[in-house]
C-alpha positions in Angstrom: 154.1 -49.0 50.1 154.2 -49.7 53.8 157.2 -51.2 55.7 156.5 -53.9 58.2 158.3 -56.8 60.0 158.1 -60.3 58.6 159.8 -63.7 58.6 161.1 -63.8 55.1 161.9 -66.5 52.6 161.4 -69.7 54.7 161.7 -71.6 58.0 164.2 -70.1 60.4 165.4 -73.6 61.2 165.6 -75.0 57.7 168.6 -77.4 57.5 169.5 -76.0 54.1 171.3 -72.7 54.8 170.4 -71.1 51.4 166.7 -71.8 52.1 166.7 -70.6 55.6 164.5 -67.6 56.4 165.3 -64.4 58.3 163.5 -61.8 60.2 163.5 -58.4 58.6 161.5 -55.5 57.1 159.5 -55.8 54.0 157.3 -53.6 51.8 153.7 -54.5 51.4 150.6 -52.6 50.2 148.9 -49.9 52.3 145.9 -51.5 54.1 142.5 -50.5 52.7 140.1 -48.9 55.1 136.7 -50.3 54.6 133.4 -48.8 55.9 133.6 -50.8 59.2 137.3 -50.5 59.7 139.7 -48.5 61.9 143.0 -47.2 60.6 145.5 -47.4 63.5 148.8 -45.6 63.8 150.8 -48.2 65.7 152.7 -47.2 68.8 153.9 -50.5 70.1 153.8 -54.1 69.1 155.2 -56.8 71.5 156.8 -60.0 70.3 154.7 -63.0 71.1 156.0 -66.4 72.1 154.0 -67.8 69.2 155.8 -65.6 66.6 158.7 -68.1 66.1 156.1 -70.7 65.3 155.2 -68.7 62.2 158.5 -70.0 60.8 158.3 -73.7 61.8 155.2 -74.7 60.0 152.9 -74.8 63.0 150.4 -72.4 61.3 150.9 -73.7 57.8 151.4 -70.1 56.4 153.2 -69.0 53.3 156.2 -66.7 53.4 156.7 -63.9 54.1 154.9 -64.4 57.4 153.9 -61.0 58.7 154.5 -60.4 62.4 152.5 -58.5 65.0 149.3 -59.0 66.9 149.9 -57.6 70.4 149.4 -53.9 69.5 148.6 -50.5 70.8 148.2 -47.3 68.9 146.1 -44.2 68.0 143.1 -44.1 65.8 144.1 -42.3 62.6 140.9 -42.7 60.5 137.5 -44.4 60.7 135.3 -46.0 58.1 131.9 -44.4 57.8 130.2 -47.2 59.7 132.8 -47.6 62.4 130.7 -45.7 65.0 129.2 -48.4 67.2 131.9 -48.2 69.9 132.1 -44.4 69.9 135.7 -44.5 68.6 137.1 -41.1 67.6 140.3 -40.1 65.7 143.0 -39.7 68.3 141.7 -42.4 70.7 144.4 -44.6 72.2 143.5 -48.2 71.5 144.5 -51.8 71.6 142.5 -54.9 70.6 142.0 -58.4 69.4 143.9 -59.4 66.3 141.3 -62.0 65.3 138.4 -60.8 63.2 135.6 -63.3 63.1 132.9 -63.6 60.5 129.9 -63.6 62.9 127.9 -65.9 60.6 129.4 -69.4 60.7 128.2 -72.1 63.1 130.8 -71.5 65.7 130.3 -67.7 65.8 126.6 -68.1 66.2 127.1 -70.7 68.9 129.1 -68.2 70.9 132.4 -69.8 70.1 134.0 -67.2 67.8 137.5 -68.4 68.5 136.7 -71.5 66.4 135.4 -69.3 63.5 135.9 -71.0 60.1 135.5 -67.7 58.2 138.0 -65.7 60.1 140.6 -63.4 58.5 144.0 -63.9 60.0 147.1 -61.7 59.7 148.6 -61.3 56.2 149.1 -58.7 53.4 146.7 -56.1 52.3 143.6 -55.5 54.4 144.6 -58.2 56.8 147.4 -56.1 58.1 149.9 -57.1 60.8 150.7 -54.9 63.8 154.4 -54.7 63.5 154.2 -51.8 61.0 153.6 -48.0 61.1 149.9 -48.4 60.1 147.4 -51.2 60.3 143.7 -51.8 59.8 141.3 -53.7 62.1 137.6 -54.0 62.0 135.9 -51.9 64.6 134.8 -55.1 66.4 138.5 -55.8 67.2 139.3 -52.4 68.7 139.1 -51.4 72.3 139.8 -48.0 73.8 142.5 -48.0 76.5 141.9 -46.5 79.9 143.3 -43.0 80.3 145.8 -44.1 83.0 147.2 -47.0 80.9 150.1 -46.0 78.7 150.4 -47.1 75.1 153.6 -48.9 76.1 151.6 -51.1 78.4 148.5 -51.1 76.3 150.1 -53.4 73.7 149.9 -56.2 76.4 146.1 -56.4 76.2 146.0 -59.5 74.1 148.4 -61.5 76.3 146.4 -60.3 79.3 143.3 -61.6 77.6 144.9 -65.1 77.4 145.7 -65.0 81.1 142.1 -64.0 81.9 140.9 -66.9 79.7 143.1 -69.3 81.6 141.5 -68.2 84.8 138.1 -68.8 83.2 139.1 -72.3 82.1 140.1 -73.5 85.5 136.9 -72.2 87.1 138.8 -70.6 89.9 137.0 -69.8 93.1 138.1 -67.9 96.2 140.4 -69.9 98.4 141.3 -72.5 95.7 144.9 -73.8 95.9 146.4 -72.8 92.6 149.6 -73.3 90.6 151.0 -72.1 87.3 153.5 -74.2 85.4 155.7 -72.0 83.1 157.0 -68.6 84.1 157.0 -66.9 80.7 154.9 -63.8 80.0 151.5 -65.7 79.9 152.4 -67.6 83.0 153.4 -64.5 84.9 150.2 -62.7 83.8 148.1 -65.7 84.7 149.6 -65.8 88.1 148.6 -62.2 88.7 145.1 -62.9 87.5 144.7 -66.0 89.7 145.9 -63.9 92.7 143.2 -61.3 92.0 140.6 -64.1 91.8 141.5 -65.2 95.3 143.8 -68.1 94.8 145.7 -69.5 97.8 148.9 -71.5 98.1 149.7 -69.8 94.8 152.7 -71.5 93.3 154.9 -71.0 90.2 156.6 -74.0 88.7 159.5 -72.8 86.6 163.1 -73.9 86.0 164.7 -70.4 85.5 165.6 -68.7 88.7 165.0 -65.1 87.5 161.5 -66.1 86.4 160.8 -67.7 89.8 161.9 -64.4 91.5 159.6 -62.5 89.2 156.7 -64.7 90.2 157.4 -64.0 93.9 157.2 -60.3 93.0 153.8 -60.9 91.3 152.3 -62.6 94.3 153.4 -66.3 94.3 153.6 -67.7 97.8 155.7 -70.6 96.7 158.0 -71.5 93.8 159.2 -74.9 92.6 162.3 -75.6 90.5 161.3 -78.6 88.4 164.9 -79.4 87.5 166.2 -79.7 91.1 163.0 -80.4 93.0 160.4 -83.1 92.7 157.2 -81.3 91.5 154.8 -83.8 93.0 156.5 -83.9 96.4 156.7 -80.1 96.6 153.1 -79.8 95.6 152.0 -82.2 98.4 154.2 -80.3 100.9 152.6 -77.0 99.9 149.1 -78.2 100.0 149.2 -80.5 103.0 149.2 -83.7 101.0 146.1 -82.8 99.0 147.4 -81.4 95.7 146.4 -78.2 93.8 142.7 -77.7 93.1 143.7 -76.2 89.7 146.8 -75.9 87.6 147.4 -73.7 84.6 150.2 -75.1 82.4 151.7 -72.6 79.9 155.2 -74.0 79.8 154.9 -75.5 76.3 157.3 -78.2 77.6 156.5 -81.9 77.2 158.4 -82.8 80.3 156.2 -80.5 82.4 152.9 -82.0 81.4 152.8 -85.4 83.0 153.8 -84.6 86.6 150.9 -82.2 86.9 148.4 -85.1 86.9 149.9 -86.2 90.2 150.3 -82.7 91.6 146.6 -82.0 91.2 144.0 -82.7 93.9 141.2 -85.2 93.5 138.5 -83.4 91.5 141.0 -80.9 90.3 141.3 -79.1 87.0 144.4 -78.8 84.8 144.4 -76.4 81.9 147.1 -77.2 79.3 147.3 -73.8 77.6 150.4 -73.7 75.5 151.8 -74.8 72.2 153.4 -78.2 72.8 155.9 -80.0 70.6 154.4 -81.4 67.4 153.4 -85.0 67.8 153.8 -85.1 71.6 151.3 -87.5 73.2 151.1 -87.6 77.0 150.5 -91.0 78.6 147.3 -91.0 80.6 146.0 -93.8 82.8 142.3 -93.3 82.3 141.2 -95.4 85.3 143.6 -93.6 87.7 143.2 -90.1 86.6 139.8 -89.7 84.9 137.9 -92.2 87.1 139.5 -92.5 90.5 140.9 -89.0 90.6 138.1 -87.4 88.6 140.3 -84.8 87.0 139.1 -82.3 84.5 141.6 -81.7 81.7 141.1 -78.8 79.4 142.9 -76.8 76.8 143.1 -73.1 75.8 142.7 -71.7 72.3 142.7 -67.9 72.0 140.6 -65.7 74.3 136.9 -65.2 73.4 134.8 -62.9 75.5 137.7 -61.8 77.7 138.8 -58.5 76.1 136.4 -56.1 77.8 137.3 -57.5 81.2 141.0 -57.5 80.3 140.8 -53.8 79.4 139.5 -53.1 82.9 142.3 -55.3 84.5 145.2 -53.6 82.8 145.6 -50.9 85.5 145.5 -53.5 88.2 148.4 -55.6 86.9 152.1 -55.1 87.3 153.2 -54.8 83.7 156.5 -52.9 84.1 158.9 -55.9 83.6 157.2 -56.7 80.3 157.8 -53.4 78.7 161.4 -52.7 79.8 163.1 -54.0 76.6 162.0 -51.8 73.7 163.5 -51.4 70.1 162.5 -49.2 67.2 161.0 -51.0 64.2 164.1 -50.4 62.2 165.9 -52.7 64.7 163.6 -55.7 64.4 166.5 -58.1 63.8 168.0 -57.1 67.1 164.6 -57.1 68.9 163.9 -60.6 67.7 167.4 -61.8 68.8 166.8 -60.4 72.2 163.4 -62.1 72.4 165.0 -65.4 71.5 167.7 -64.9 74.2 165.1 -65.0 77.0 166.9 -62.2 78.8 163.7 -60.2 79.2 160.2 -61.5 79.9 159.0 -59.6 76.9 160.4 -57.5 74.1 158.3 -54.7 72.5 158.8 -52.8 69.3 158.1 -49.1 68.8 156.6 -48.6 65.4 156.2 -44.8 65.4 158.8 -42.7 67.3 156.3 -39.9 67.9 154.1 -42.3 69.9 156.9 -43.5 72.2 155.2 -42.6 75.4 156.1 -44.2 78.7 
């Protein structure tokens, strides 16, 4: 049996105490290594902002809900056909938790993130990353650059989301850009947009420490949406024109609507977070879709961005995201620290002998 982290029993917010779930360690079967698979000895797994949603019914999954998809580790074994990428035992790797079928309509239309045959995380072969060992198909695995540590390598998946956000807003050099929401994805997206040549780069974030972090990462301006008027500040920063593109990863309903007025004519807004269930944003179609000619788009996973994200890892400032680290045996404490918001990210070390810096 293998020990891994999971949300056990039921929803963490169940109003009935005796039915309420808990985060903890559970035993589940060793993952089988198929001919196209890679067995990975996990070094680090970071806690994702979506992990709490495993317990609130967002994903409609049964319990226990196995945790872990932002992973780094070392190749421990290879299936006989897992040779296409040139992987070898001992290689330091990270990857994409989503294994797509390759044969459904969406996969063959170049939209694998919509795959209807995908295998998501779960027990057995569909092994989660917050465990000593896990198995992924070779298509999911990417070798880390030599100068990127395993500690930072577990951030490949969130970096891929940030790169996808840059793709979705069709950024171009000199565009006036803003990011709404200073969590991990927002801070990474800010760095990606800076590399893409954004100007007037602005972070909209209510927490002071996160605004300071954004300035470290290259923001030229910050807006406190609680004590400042977002639209007025946007117009001041952009000379009355508004932002050419905005990435919203706040997940806050209150943050969504003002961005329509903070955007420039012909601008693009990417709403790229998980928003409250049932939230519907009011939208004056004549004003915003006709007169202002806005493009509104969403963001679901990160197809086609992992190879580029691997190359970007060494160019991003990732130190603040890997400061808080707990051993797997302290998953309860790690999850509590994640929920406290004290650190921008919390990571878990799943094998002490791989605890590099």
